[in-house]
N, CA, C and O atoms as a DFTB+ gen file, in Angstrom:
776 C
 N C O
     1  1      -7.370      12.372       2.852
     2  2      -7.113      13.733       3.296
     3  2      -7.729      14.693       2.285
     4  3      -7.555      14.543       1.075
     5  1      -8.433      15.658       2.793
     6  2      -8.932      16.719       1.935
     7  2      -7.990      17.903       2.100
     8  3      -7.770      18.390       3.209
     9  1      -7.436      18.359       0.976
    10  2      -6.485      19.469       1.036
    11  2      -7.255      20.771       1.134
    12  3      -7.954      21.169       0.202
    13  1      -7.118      21.427       2.274
    14  2      -7.774      22.707       2.515
    15  2      -6.803      23.852       2.239
    16  3      -7.184      24.901       1.720
    17  1      -5.550      23.628       2.597
    18  2      -4.516      24.664       2.450
    19  2      -3.214      23.990       2.050
    20  3      -2.845      22.952       2.600
    21  1      -2.530      24.580       1.101
    22  2      -1.198      24.099       0.702
    23  2      -0.365      25.306       0.327
    24  3      -0.811      26.177      -0.420
    25  1       0.858      25.350       0.856
    26  2       1.726      26.490       0.548
    27  2       3.186      26.057       0.581
    28  3       3.566      25.123       1.287
    29  1       3.984      26.762      -0.201
    30  2       5.419      26.554      -0.199
    31  2       5.982      27.087       1.112
    32  3       5.624      28.181       1.548
    33  1       6.870      26.306       1.744
    34  2       7.466      26.740       3.004
    35  2       8.902      27.202       2.798
    36  3       9.256      28.332       3.136
    37  1       9.734      26.311       2.235
    38  2      11.138      26.670       2.072
    39  2      11.849      25.690       1.165
    40  3      11.405      24.560       0.958
    41  1      12.981      26.161       0.624
    42  2      13.935      25.322      -0.090
    43  2      15.166      25.214       0.785
    44  3      15.555      26.175       1.448
    45  1      15.784      24.033       0.783
    46  2      16.967      23.846       1.610
    47  2      17.911      22.857       0.939
    48  3      17.490      22.023       0.138
    49  1      19.178      22.961       1.274
    50  2      20.185      22.018       0.787
    51  2      20.838      21.254       1.933
    52  3      21.486      20.232       1.711
    53  1      20.667      21.747       3.157
    54  2      21.338      21.124       4.295
    55  2      20.320      20.764       5.360
    56  3      19.359      21.502       5.579
    57  1      20.526      19.623       6.031
    58  2      19.571      19.167       7.052
    59  2      19.271      20.194       8.133
    60  3      18.151      20.248       8.642
    61  1      20.255      21.004       8.489
    62  2      20.001      21.986       9.553
    63  2      19.016      23.072       9.117
    64  3      18.529      23.839       9.948
    65  1      18.722      23.139       7.816
    66  2      17.759      24.126       7.319
    67  2      16.368      23.524       7.081
    68  3      15.435      24.239       6.713
    69  1      16.233      22.210       7.291
    70  2      14.931      21.561       7.126
    71  2      14.005      21.957       8.286
    72  3      14.487      22.348       9.349
    73  1      12.678      21.858       8.091
    74  2      11.768      22.138       9.216
    75  2      12.090      21.246      10.414
    76  3      12.504      20.097      10.264
    77  1      11.890      21.801      11.585
    78  2      12.245      21.082      12.817
    79  2      11.046      20.785      13.700
    80  3      11.219      20.396      14.855
    81  1       9.835      20.959      13.187
    82  2       8.662      20.773      14.029
    83  2       8.200      19.324      14.134
    84  3       7.246      19.041      14.858
    85  1       8.858      18.390      13.423
    86  2       8.549      16.974      13.559
    87  2       7.310      16.494      12.834
    88  3       6.914      15.339      12.989
    89  1       6.687      17.362      12.041
    90  2       5.508      16.918      11.291
    91  2       5.878      15.784      10.341
    92  3       7.012      15.727       9.865
    93  1       4.929      14.873      10.055
    94  2       5.219      13.814       9.081
    95  2       5.521      14.407       7.708
    96  3       4.991      15.451       7.330
    97  1       6.396      13.705       6.965
    98  2       6.794      14.149       5.628
    99  2       6.598      13.032       4.621
   100  3       6.818      11.858       4.919
   101  1       6.179      13.418       3.414
   102  2       6.068      12.512       2.275
   103  2       7.020      13.028       1.218
   104  3       6.928      14.187       0.813
   105  1       7.944      12.177       0.759
   106  2       8.956      12.608      -0.204
   107  2       8.625      12.087      -1.592
   108  3       8.200      10.943      -1.755
   109  1       8.824      12.932      -2.583
   110  2       8.591      12.586      -3.986
   111  2       9.941      12.589      -4.693
   112  3      10.610      13.619      -4.779
   113  1      10.335      11.405      -5.205
   114  2      11.651      11.235      -5.817
   115  2      11.517      10.581      -7.190
   116  3      10.532       9.902      -7.481
   117  1      12.523      10.801      -8.017
   118  2      12.546      10.172      -9.341
   119  2      13.521      10.897     -10.251
   120  3      14.121      11.904      -9.877
   121  1      13.662      10.359     -11.454
   122  2      14.555      10.957     -12.448
   123  2      14.123      12.387     -12.752
   124  3      12.976      12.768     -12.521
   125  1      15.047      13.155     -13.262
   126  2      14.709      14.495     -13.733
   127  2      13.652      14.387     -14.827
   128  3      13.738      13.534     -15.710
   129  1      12.669      15.254     -14.756
   130  2      11.607      15.358     -15.764
   131  2      10.621      14.192     -15.745
   132  3       9.935      13.953     -16.739
   133  1      10.541      13.468     -14.635
   134  2       9.596      12.358     -14.531
   135  2       8.200      12.841     -14.133
   136  3       7.219      12.115     -14.295
   137  1       8.116      14.079     -13.609
   138  2       6.816      14.640     -13.261
   139  2       6.561      14.808     -11.775
   140  3       5.404      14.834     -11.354
   141  1       7.609      14.924     -10.968
   142  2       7.429      15.062      -9.519
   143  2       6.668      16.337      -9.159
   144  3       5.672      16.292      -8.436
   145  1       7.140      17.459      -9.665
   146  2       6.508      18.737      -9.332
   147  2       5.088      18.806      -9.885
   148  3       4.184      19.324      -9.229
   149  1       4.898      18.287     -11.082
   150  2       3.555      18.271     -11.670
   151  2       2.615      17.418     -10.824
   152  3       1.469      17.800     -10.590
   153  1       3.104      16.250     -10.361
   154  2       2.274      15.395      -9.507
   155  2       1.900      16.119      -8.221
   156  3       0.758      16.031      -7.771
   157  1       2.851      16.833      -7.627
   158  2       2.534      17.590      -6.412
   159  2       1.426      18.596      -6.660
   160  3       0.506      18.724      -5.852
   161  1       1.508      19.309      -7.772
   162  2       0.469      20.288      -8.096
   163  2      -0.892      19.628      -8.258
   164  3      -1.902      20.191      -7.835
   165  1      -0.938      18.446      -8.863
   166  2      -2.200      17.718      -9.044
   167  2      -2.719      17.235      -7.698
   168  3      -3.898      17.407      -7.392
   169  1      -1.853      16.633      -6.893
   170  2      -2.277      16.142      -5.575
   171  2      -2.834      17.267      -4.702
   172  3      -3.832      17.095      -4.001
   173  1      -2.172      18.411      -4.760
   174  2      -2.556      19.527      -3.900
   175  2      -3.586      20.444      -4.557
   176  3      -4.047      21.415      -3.957
   177  1      -3.938      20.114      -5.809
   178  2      -4.946      20.877      -6.556
   179  2      -4.593      22.366      -6.629
   180  3      -5.444      23.237      -6.451
   181  1      -3.304      22.628      -6.897
   182  2      -2.811      24.004      -6.968
   183  2      -1.861      24.137      -8.147
   184  3      -0.718      23.692      -8.055
   185  1      -2.284      24.720      -9.226
   186  2      -1.415      24.934     -10.379
   187  2      -0.280      25.874     -10.006
   188  3      -0.497      26.929      -9.409
   189  1       0.939      25.471     -10.370
   190  2       2.084      26.337     -10.184
   191  2       2.648      26.403      -8.782
   192  3       3.604      27.143      -8.549
   193  1       2.095      25.661      -7.839
   194  2       2.642      25.698      -6.477
   195  2       4.082      25.171      -6.480
   196  3       4.999      25.835      -5.998
   197  1       4.260      23.973      -7.027
   198  2       5.612      23.441      -7.239
   199  2       6.022      23.849      -8.647
   200  3       5.296      23.581      -9.604
   201  1       7.154      24.483      -8.782
   202  2       7.592      24.994     -10.083
   203  2       7.943      23.850     -11.029
   204  3       8.685      22.934     -10.674
   205  1       7.393      23.925     -12.243
   206  2       7.625      22.899     -13.249
   207  2       8.314      23.518     -14.459
   208  3       8.313      24.735     -14.646
   209  1       8.905      22.644     -15.276
   210  2       9.572      23.089     -16.487
   211  2       9.698      21.916     -17.446
   212  3       9.828      20.769     -17.020
   213  1       9.658      22.205     -18.732
   214  2       9.908      21.155     -19.715
   215  2      11.384      20.786     -19.748
   216  3      11.751      19.725     -20.252
   217  1      12.220      21.649     -19.220
   218  2      13.653      21.394     -19.162
   219  2      13.958      20.587     -17.905
   220  3      13.611      21.028     -16.809
   221  1      14.594      19.420     -18.021
   222  2      14.929      18.623     -16.847
   223  2      15.848      19.385     -15.902
   224  3      16.630      20.238     -16.321
   225  1      15.737      19.059     -14.623
   226  2      16.644      19.638     -13.633
   227  2      16.145      20.914     -12.997
   228  3      16.937      21.635     -12.390
   229  1      14.858      21.227     -13.110
   230  2      14.310      22.456     -12.524
   231  2      14.433      22.447     -10.993
   232  3      14.827      23.444     -10.388
   233  1      14.090      21.302     -10.376
   234  2      14.170      21.206      -8.921
   235  2      15.601      20.885      -8.538
   236  3      16.119      19.819      -8.871
   237  1      16.242      21.819      -7.830
   238  2      17.646      21.631      -7.475
   239  2      17.880      21.685      -5.969
   240  3      19.019      21.624      -5.507
   241  1      16.799      21.799      -5.212
   242  2      16.892      21.839      -3.755
   243  2      15.810      20.935      -3.174
   244  3      14.967      20.417      -3.907
   245  1      15.836      20.749      -1.872
   246  2      14.781      20.024      -1.178
   247  2      13.706      21.056      -0.857
   248  3      13.935      21.982      -0.079
   249  1      12.528      20.889      -1.464
   250  2      11.454      21.876      -1.339
   251  2      10.334      21.334      -0.461
   252  3       9.799      20.256      -0.718
   253  1       9.985      22.086       0.572
   254  2       8.973      21.678       1.538
   255  2       7.673      22.450       1.296
   256  3       7.676      23.672       1.148
   257  1       6.571      21.710       1.260
   258  2       5.240      22.299       1.081
   259  2       4.376      21.905       2.274
   260  3       4.236      20.723       2.589
   261  1       3.802      22.900       2.929
   262  2       2.915      22.682       4.072
   263  2       1.531      22.326       3.547
   264  3       0.962      23.047       2.728
   265  1       0.995      21.205       4.026
   266  2      -0.349      20.783       3.630
   267  2      -1.219      20.731       4.880
   268  3      -0.983      19.933       5.787
   269  1      -2.213      21.584       4.910
   270  2      -3.190      21.644       5.994
   271  2      -2.579      21.919       7.372
   272  3      -3.226      21.685       8.392
   273  1      -1.347      22.409       7.406
   274  2      -0.708      22.677       8.690
   275  2      -0.372      21.427       9.473
   276  3      -0.066      21.510      10.663
   277  1      -0.424      20.243       8.819
   278  2      -0.212      18.992       9.545
   279  2       0.859      18.090       8.950
   280  3       1.360      17.201       9.639
   281  1       1.220      18.292       7.695
   282  2       2.149      17.395       7.008
   283  2       2.936      18.195       5.971
   284  3       2.458      19.209       5.462
   285  1       4.146      17.727       5.664
   286  2       4.928      18.324       4.586
   287  2       5.003      17.353       3.410
   288  3       5.264      16.164       3.589
   289  1       4.774      17.869       2.218
   290  2       5.094      17.156       0.989
   291  2       6.438      17.709       0.547
   292  3       6.633      18.924       0.516
   293  1       7.362      16.824       0.208
   294  2       8.734      17.230      -0.059
   295  2       9.123      16.841      -1.482
   296  3       9.113      15.664      -1.842
   297  1       9.463      17.842      -2.276
   298  2       9.883      17.668      -3.674
   299  2      11.413      17.655      -3.680
   300  3      12.063      18.652      -3.366
   301  1      11.970      16.491      -4.048
   302  2      13.426      16.324      -4.037
   303  2      14.009      16.518      -5.428
   304  3      13.308      16.339      -6.424
   305  1      15.299      16.885      -5.508
   306  2      15.919      17.037      -6.826
   307  2      15.879      15.736      -7.615
   308  3      15.992      14.649      -7.047
   309  1      15.718      15.858      -8.924
   310  2      15.750      14.681      -9.783
   311  2      17.159      14.166      -9.941
   312  3      18.130      14.867      -9.657
   313  1      17.257      12.939     -10.395
   314  2      18.577      12.357     -10.636
   315  2      18.653      11.925     -12.093
   316  3      17.636      11.797     -12.775
   317  1      19.874      11.705     -12.552
   318  2      20.071      11.191     -13.904
   319  2      20.079      12.242     -14.994
   320  3      20.046      11.893     -16.174
   321  1      20.122      13.513     -14.642
   322  2      20.117      14.562     -15.654
   323  2      21.551      14.872     -16.054
   324  3      22.337      15.349     -15.236
   325  1      21.892      14.603     -17.302
   326  2      23.280      14.673     -17.753
   327  2      23.750      16.090     -18.086
   328  3      24.956      16.308     -18.198
   329  1      22.857      17.047     -18.246
   330  2      23.263      18.377     -18.696
   331  2      23.655      19.322     -17.573
   332  3      23.699      20.537     -17.761
   333  1      23.934      18.772     -16.430
   334  2      24.525      19.577     -15.362
   335  2      25.891      18.974     -15.058
   336  3      26.178      17.843     -15.448
   337  1      26.709      19.716     -14.378
   338  2      28.064      19.246     -14.100
   339  2      28.045      17.983     -13.248
   340  3      27.098      17.719     -12.508
   341  1      29.100      17.227     -13.374
   342  2      29.258      16.007     -12.573
   343  2      29.240      16.363     -11.087
   344  3      28.692      15.620     -10.273
   345  1      29.835      17.490     -10.742
   346  2      29.855      17.943      -9.350
   347  2      28.446      18.179      -8.832
   348  3      28.112      17.776      -7.718
   349  1      27.616      18.833      -9.644
   350  2      26.236      19.100      -9.235
   351  2      25.439      17.804      -9.141
   352  3      24.639      17.639      -8.219
   353  1      25.643      16.888     -10.075
   354  2      24.968      15.588     -10.003
   355  2      25.331      14.868      -8.705
   356  3      24.465      14.299      -8.041
   357  1      26.596      14.898      -8.356
   358  2      27.039      14.238      -7.122
   359  2      26.463      14.924      -5.888
   360  3      26.118      14.262      -4.909
   361  1      26.358      16.258      -5.937
   362  2      25.776      16.996      -4.812
   363  2      24.312      16.597      -4.632
   364  3      23.872      16.348      -3.509
   365  1      23.548      16.535      -5.738
   366  2      22.146      16.130      -5.659
   367  2      22.020      14.722      -5.096
   368  3      21.135      14.456      -4.283
   369  1      22.901      13.818      -5.523
   370  2      22.862      12.429      -5.037
   371  2      23.114      12.387      -3.528
   372  3      22.449      11.642      -2.810
   373  1      24.065      13.177      -3.051
   374  2      24.350      13.225      -1.610
   375  2      23.151      13.773      -0.829
   376  3      22.781      13.239       0.217
   377  1      22.557      14.839      -1.349
   378  2      21.397      15.439      -0.685
   379  2      20.254      14.433      -0.606
   380  3      19.646      14.249       0.449
   381  1      19.970      13.787      -1.727
   382  2      18.891      12.801      -1.812
   383  2      19.117      11.663      -0.829
   384  3      18.215      11.303      -0.072
   385  1      20.320      11.095      -0.840
   386  2      20.632       9.972       0.037
   387  2      20.561      10.387       1.497
   388  3      19.987       9.675       2.322
   389  1      21.138      11.530       1.816
   390  2      21.135      12.025       3.190
   391  2      19.704      12.220       3.688
   392  3      19.369      11.832       4.808
   393  1      18.865      12.823       2.847
   394  2      17.479      13.059       3.249
   395  2      16.751      11.724       3.470
   396  3      16.126      11.529       4.512
   397  1      16.827      10.821       2.511
   398  2      16.065       9.570       2.585
   399  2      16.516       8.698       3.755
   400  3      15.685       8.096       4.436
   401  1      17.812       8.627       3.988
   402  2      18.329       7.738       5.029
   403  2      18.242       8.371       6.415
   404  3      18.020       7.670       7.403
   405  1      18.413       9.681       6.495
   406  2      18.537      10.303       7.807
   407  2      17.354      11.091       8.314
   408  3      17.412      11.612       9.427
   409  1      16.292      11.203       7.557
   410  2      15.194      12.089       7.955
   411  2      14.150      11.343       8.780
   412  3      13.377      10.555       8.236
   413  1      14.122      11.585      10.074
   414  2      13.222      10.876      10.984
   415  2      11.731      11.084      10.690
   416  3      10.977      10.115      10.777
   417  1      11.258      12.304      10.344
   418  2       9.818      12.484      10.111
   419  2       9.299      11.870       8.798
   420  3       8.095      11.892       8.541
   421  1      10.196      11.327       7.972
   422  2       9.786      10.787       6.678
   423  2       8.911       9.553       6.876
   424  3       9.343       8.564       7.467
   425  1       7.673       9.620       6.374
   426  2       6.710       8.540       6.536
   427  2       6.515       7.701       5.286
   428  3       6.200       6.514       5.377
   429  1       6.703       8.321       4.094
   430  2       6.441       7.607       2.842
   431  2       7.311       8.201       1.750
   432  3       7.469       9.419       1.657
   433  1       7.878       7.321       0.921
   434  2       8.624       7.745      -0.255
   435  2       7.793       7.374      -1.470
   436  3       7.435       6.211      -1.656
   437  1       7.487       8.364      -2.297
   438  2       6.775       8.138      -3.549
   439  2       7.829       8.191      -4.652
   440  3       8.337       9.259      -4.994
   441  1       8.149       7.017      -5.202
   442  2       9.197       6.897      -6.221
   443  2       8.530       6.897      -7.594
   444  3       7.827       5.952      -7.951
   445  1       8.755       7.959      -8.354
   446  2       8.153       8.096      -9.683
   447  2       9.090       7.532     -10.746
   448  3      10.293       7.792     -10.735
   449  1       8.518       6.756     -11.662
   450  2       9.246       6.267     -12.833
   451  2       8.388       6.560     -14.054
   452  3       7.161       6.479     -13.991
   453  1       9.023       6.897     -15.147
   454  2       8.322       7.210     -16.386
   455  2       7.864       5.906     -17.027
   456  3       8.689       5.072     -17.400
   457  1       6.564       5.729     -17.157
   458  2       6.000       4.489     -17.688
   459  2       6.425       4.216     -19.117
   460  3       6.338       3.078     -19.578
   461  1       6.885       5.237     -19.831
   462  2       7.240       5.069     -21.245
   463  2       8.625       4.476     -21.447
   464  3       8.960       4.040     -22.548
   465  1       9.438       4.456     -20.383
   466  2      10.827       4.029     -20.538
   467  2      11.176       2.933     -19.537
   468  3      10.663       2.908     -18.418
   469  1      12.043       2.043     -19.951
   470  2      12.552       1.013     -19.054
   471  2      13.371       1.697     -17.958
   472  3      14.172       2.583     -18.258
   473  1      13.188       1.303     -16.691
   474  2      13.972       1.914     -15.614
   475  2      15.467       1.704     -15.844
   476  3      15.893       0.669     -16.356
   477  1      16.252       2.710     -15.455
   478  2      17.694       2.645     -15.638
   479  2      18.410       2.300     -14.346
   480  3      17.788       2.044     -13.315
   481  1      19.721       2.300     -14.426
   482  2      20.550       1.991     -13.262
   483  2      20.284       2.976     -12.129
   484  3      20.311       2.590     -10.961
   485  1      20.026       4.239     -12.455
   486  2      19.752       5.242     -11.414
   487  2      18.487       4.912     -10.636
   488  3      18.423       5.131      -9.426
   489  1      17.469       4.378     -11.336
   490  2      16.230       3.993     -10.649
   491  2      16.503       2.872      -9.648
   492  3      16.000       2.895      -8.525
   493  1      17.306       1.890     -10.068
   494  2      17.640       0.775      -9.180
   495  2      18.491       1.246      -8.007
   496  3      18.299       0.789      -6.880
   497  1      19.427       2.154      -8.262
   498  2      20.255       2.696      -7.183
   499  2      19.394       3.427      -6.152
   500  3      19.623       3.316      -4.948
   501  1      18.405       4.173      -6.637
   502  2      17.511       4.869      -5.719
   503  2      16.723       3.869      -4.875
   504  3      16.566       4.067      -3.670
   505  1      16.229       2.805      -5.491
   506  2      15.513       1.782      -4.724
   507  2      16.407       1.173      -3.650
   508  3      15.946       0.878      -2.548
   509  1      17.683       0.984      -3.973
   510  2      18.629       0.450      -2.983
   511  2      18.777       1.416      -1.812
   512  3      18.829       0.983      -0.661
   513  1      18.844       2.721      -2.088
   514  2      18.946       3.727      -1.023
   515  2      17.678       3.706      -0.166
   516  3      17.753       3.756       1.061
   517  1      16.518       3.631      -0.816
   518  2      15.248       3.615      -0.085
   519  2      15.165       2.370       0.795
   520  3      14.699       2.437       1.933
   521  1      15.617       1.238       0.265
   522  2      15.607       0.002       1.047
   523  2      16.498       0.143       2.272
   524  3      16.142      -0.307       3.361
   525  1      17.657       0.768       2.092
   526  2      18.568       1.007       3.217
   527  2      17.917       1.931       4.249
   528  3      18.141       1.785       5.451
   529  1      17.115       2.878       3.772
   530  2      16.443       3.821       4.667
   531  2      15.303       3.178       5.445
   532  3      14.860       3.704       6.466
   533  1      14.828       2.022       4.946
   534  2      13.732       1.286       5.589
   535  2      12.481       2.152       5.758
   536  3      11.870       2.188       6.826
   537  1      12.120       2.843       4.682
   538  2      10.920       3.679       4.683
   539  2       9.862       3.056       3.764
   540  3      10.205       2.508       2.716
   541  1       8.598       3.134       4.141
   542  2       7.553       2.657       3.231
   543  2       7.655       3.395       1.900
   544  3       7.891       4.603       1.857
   545  1       7.474       2.642       0.815
   546  2       7.667       3.203      -0.518
   547  2       6.560       2.752      -1.448
   548  3       6.106       1.610      -1.387
   549  1       6.135       3.651      -2.299
   550  2       5.174       3.330      -3.362
   551  2       5.818       3.725      -4.684
   552  3       6.430       4.788      -4.790
   553  1       5.679       2.875      -5.681
   554  2       6.183       3.198      -7.022
   555  2       5.002       3.708      -7.836
   556  3       3.942       3.083      -7.877
   557  1       5.199       4.843      -8.479
   558  2       4.165       5.435      -9.320
   559  2       4.717       5.540     -10.740
   560  3       5.746       6.172     -10.980
   561  1       4.008       4.906     -11.672
   562  2       4.388       4.946     -13.096
   563  2       3.688       6.140     -13.726
   564  3       2.475       6.117     -13.934
   565  1       4.457       7.190     -14.032
   566  2       3.872       8.435     -14.538
   567  2       3.709       8.422     -16.048
   568  3       4.258       7.574     -16.751
   569  1       2.939       9.386     -16.519
   570  2       2.746       9.669     -17.951
   571  2       2.083       8.510     -18.695
   572  3       2.359       8.285     -19.873
   573  1       1.197       7.767     -17.997
   574  2       0.537       6.633     -18.648
   575  2      -0.449       7.079     -19.719
   576  3      -0.847       6.273     -20.560
   577  1      -0.848       8.344     -19.704
   578  2      -1.745       8.844     -20.755
   579  2      -1.051       8.836     -22.116
   580  3      -1.718       8.916     -23.147
   581  1       0.276       8.741     -22.130
   582  2       1.019       8.734     -23.391
   583  2       1.238       7.324     -23.921
   584  3       1.897       7.140     -24.944
   585  1       0.682       6.317     -23.223
   586  2       0.799       4.925     -23.651
   587  2      -0.501       4.458     -24.289
   588  3      -1.571       4.998     -24.007
   589  1      -0.402       3.456     -25.147
   590  2      -1.609       2.832     -25.705
   591  2      -2.268       2.001     -24.600
   592  3      -1.646       1.722     -23.575
   593  1      -3.505       1.616     -24.808
   594  2      -4.222       0.795     -23.826
   595  2      -3.482      -0.518     -23.587
   596  3      -3.400      -0.986     -22.452
   597  1      -2.950      -1.108     -24.638
   598  2      -2.215      -2.372     -24.506
   599  2      -0.945      -2.181     -23.667
   600  3      -0.619      -3.025     -22.832
   601  1      -0.238      -1.085     -23.888
   602  2       0.979      -0.811     -23.112
   603  2       0.644      -0.549     -21.649
   604  3       1.356      -1.007     -20.756
   605  1      -0.441       0.189     -21.400
   606  2      -0.853       0.481     -20.020
   607  2      -1.180      -0.793     -19.260
   608  3      -0.916      -0.889     -18.062
   609  1      -1.755      -1.773     -19.953
   610  2      -2.168      -3.014     -19.303
   611  2      -0.975      -3.779     -18.716
   612  3      -1.141      -4.547     -17.768
   613  1       0.206      -3.578     -19.265
   614  2       1.377      -4.348     -18.838
   615  2       2.409      -3.537     -18.071
   616  3       3.422      -4.085     -17.636
   617  1       2.172      -2.246     -17.899
   618  2       3.204      -1.380     -17.326
   619  2       3.625      -1.814     -15.926
   620  3       4.820      -1.827     -15.632
   621  1       2.689      -2.168     -15.056
   622  2       3.035      -2.544     -13.685
   623  2       3.862      -3.824     -13.662
   624  3       4.867      -3.897     -12.955
   625  1       3.451      -4.834     -14.429
   626  2       4.201      -6.099     -14.463
   627  2       5.605      -5.895     -15.007
   628  3       6.562      -6.474     -14.493
   629  1       5.734      -5.076     -16.041
   630  2       7.057      -4.827     -16.618
   631  2       7.964      -4.091     -15.634
   632  3       9.155      -4.388     -15.546
   633  1       7.407      -3.135     -14.898
   634  2       8.214      -2.427     -13.907
   635  2       8.646      -3.356     -12.777
   636  3       9.789      -3.298     -12.323
   637  1       7.726      -4.217     -12.323
   638  2       8.102      -5.176     -11.279
   639  2       9.269      -6.034     -11.742
   640  3      10.225      -6.257     -10.999
   641  1       9.180      -6.510     -12.969
   642  2      10.242      -7.362     -13.508
   643  2      11.550      -6.579     -13.670
   644  3      12.606      -7.047     -13.246
   645  1      11.485      -5.409     -14.272
   646  2      12.699      -4.632     -14.537
   647  2      13.380      -4.116     -13.266
   648  3      14.596      -3.923     -13.246
   649  1      12.602      -3.894     -12.216
   650  2      13.169      -3.393     -10.963
   651  2      13.435      -4.510      -9.950
   652  3      13.923      -4.252      -8.850
   653  1      13.113      -5.742     -10.325
   654  2      13.351      -6.874      -9.438
   655  2      12.469      -6.856      -8.205
   656  3      12.910      -7.226      -7.116
   657  1      11.208      -6.423      -8.370
   658  2      10.280      -6.344      -7.244
   659  2       9.456      -7.619      -7.136
   660  3       9.324      -8.364      -8.107
   661  1       8.913      -7.862      -5.971
   662  2       8.059      -9.040      -5.799
   663  2       6.749      -8.847      -6.568
   664  3       6.376      -7.726      -6.913
   665  1       6.072      -9.944      -6.822
   666  2       4.867      -9.928      -7.663
   667  2       3.739      -9.081      -7.097
   668  3       2.902      -8.574      -7.844
   669  1       3.714      -8.925      -5.772
   670  2       2.609      -8.163      -5.182
   671  2       2.993      -6.716      -4.848
   672  3       2.223      -6.010      -4.197
   673  1       4.173      -6.272      -5.288
   674  2       4.584      -4.884      -5.051
   675  2       3.585      -3.940      -5.731
   676  3       3.303      -4.070      -6.922
   677  1       3.062      -2.999      -4.959
   678  2       2.067      -2.073      -5.491
   679  2       2.727      -1.036      -6.382
   680  3       3.650      -0.334      -5.971
   681  1       2.234      -0.954      -7.612
   682  2       2.672       0.069      -8.554
   683  2       1.410       0.757      -9.056
   684  3       0.484       0.101      -9.533
   685  1       1.378       2.067      -8.949
   686  2       0.193       2.821      -9.357
   687  2       0.462       3.509     -10.686
   688  3       1.328       4.381     -10.751
   689  1      -0.256       3.145     -11.753
   690  2      -0.176       3.905     -13.002
   691  2      -0.834       5.265     -12.770
   692  3      -1.909       5.346     -12.177
   693  1      -0.181       6.337     -13.240
   694  2      -0.642       7.688     -12.917
   695  2      -0.518       8.604     -14.128
   696  3       0.420       8.500     -14.919
   697  1      -1.484       9.499     -14.249
   698  2      -1.413      10.550     -15.263
   699  2      -1.858      11.859     -14.635
   700  3      -2.944      11.945     -14.063
   701  1      -1.016      12.874     -14.743
   702  2      -1.401      14.193     -14.242
   703  2      -2.406      14.858     -15.176
   704  3      -3.071      15.822     -14.795
   705  1      -2.517      14.345     -16.395
   706  2      -3.456      14.903     -17.381
   707  2      -4.861      14.350     -17.159
   708  3      -5.820      15.112     -17.041
   709  1      -4.981      13.017     -17.102
   710  2      -6.295      12.377     -16.990
   711  2      -6.698      12.081     -15.549
   712  3      -7.847      11.730     -15.284
   713  1      -5.754      12.221     -14.617
   714  2      -5.938      11.946     -13.184
   715  2      -6.093      10.453     -12.884
   716  3      -6.533      10.091     -11.793
   717  1      -5.740       9.583     -13.832
   718  2      -5.704       8.144     -13.572
   719  2      -4.749       7.903     -12.415
   720  3      -3.641       8.439     -12.409
   721  1      -5.158       7.109     -11.442
   722  2      -4.312       6.755     -10.314
   723  2      -4.337       7.730      -9.159
   724  3      -3.763       7.445      -8.108
   725  1      -4.981       8.866      -9.318
   726  2      -4.984       9.886      -8.259
   727  2      -5.639       9.366      -6.983
   728  3      -5.095       9.532      -5.891
   729  1      -6.791       8.746      -7.116
   730  2      -7.498       8.235      -5.933
   731  2      -6.676       7.147      -5.239
   732  3      -6.578       7.124      -4.012
   733  1      -6.084       6.241      -6.035
   734  2      -5.283       5.158      -5.460
   735  2      -4.081       5.714      -4.698
   736  3      -3.736       5.223      -3.623
   737  1      -3.450       6.738      -5.261
   738  2      -2.306       7.343      -4.593
   739  2      -2.730       8.005      -3.287
   740  3      -2.045       7.869      -2.273
   741  1      -3.848       8.716      -3.302
   742  2      -4.341       9.330      -2.065
   743  2      -4.662       8.274      -1.014
   744  3      -4.428       8.497       0.174
   745  1      -5.196       7.127      -1.432
   746  2      -5.496       6.055      -0.474
   747  2      -4.233       5.606       0.254
   748  3      -4.256       5.395       1.466
   749  1      -3.124       5.458      -0.488
   750  2      -1.851       5.049       0.122
   751  2      -1.347       6.146       1.053
   752  3      -0.891       5.861       2.160
   753  1      -1.426       7.387       0.613
   754  2      -0.971       8.514       1.444
   755  2      -1.771       8.574       2.736
   756  3      -1.202       8.690       3.821
   757  1      -3.084       8.496       2.619
   758  2      -3.941       8.560       3.823
   759  2      -3.615       7.434       4.796
   760  3      -3.592       7.646       6.009
   761  1      -3.363       6.247       4.274
   762  2      -3.036       5.103       5.128
   763  2      -1.735       5.348       5.904
   764  3      -1.642       4.998       7.080
   765  1      -0.740       5.942       5.256
   766  2       0.540       6.192       5.911
   767  2       0.464       7.325       6.938
   768  3       1.305       7.406       7.833
   769  1      -0.521       8.184       6.816
   770  2      -0.641       9.316       7.738
   771  2      -1.545       9.014       8.933
   772  3      -1.698       9.854       9.819
   773  1      -2.134       7.842       8.963
   774  2      -3.010       7.487      10.089
   775  2      -2.213       7.267      11.353
   776  3      -2.786       6.962      12.399
């Protein structure tokens, strides 16, 4: 897909406020501060379209971005951020689960994990929710530019092992700085939108 136009459409917390036109949707999920919004900006080649922050927890709603008038890219709230109230964490978890399990136009879930850290219980819980949703999923290991060459060489195998994935599970190493993995990610996206 060549991105000709990309724009923010709306933020929502409840399904009745989500777009209703039935366009296909791609959801970007992961821990707080894993790089979801930054990845969206890189994919859409638009700096600042999705709001980013060095402070975890910037995305607190389900944010819809119109791409070429044909598909929505959806930036979901991060999980695992301890500096918000337990009530807010639980609200984000409910929103995330409700969206992933109940959203009919959802075509692909892009699950981001930070390549520098071993996945935590929250990452595994999210995979369990995605599995229950029965949606195609790609795992993207972000921030690989911050790893040594030796560490990068093993990141996919280590993630497969730590997340209990099969040996052929596709994991894309990605860097928003160097654009490593960008083409591979677009190939998966294009395949799901055919």
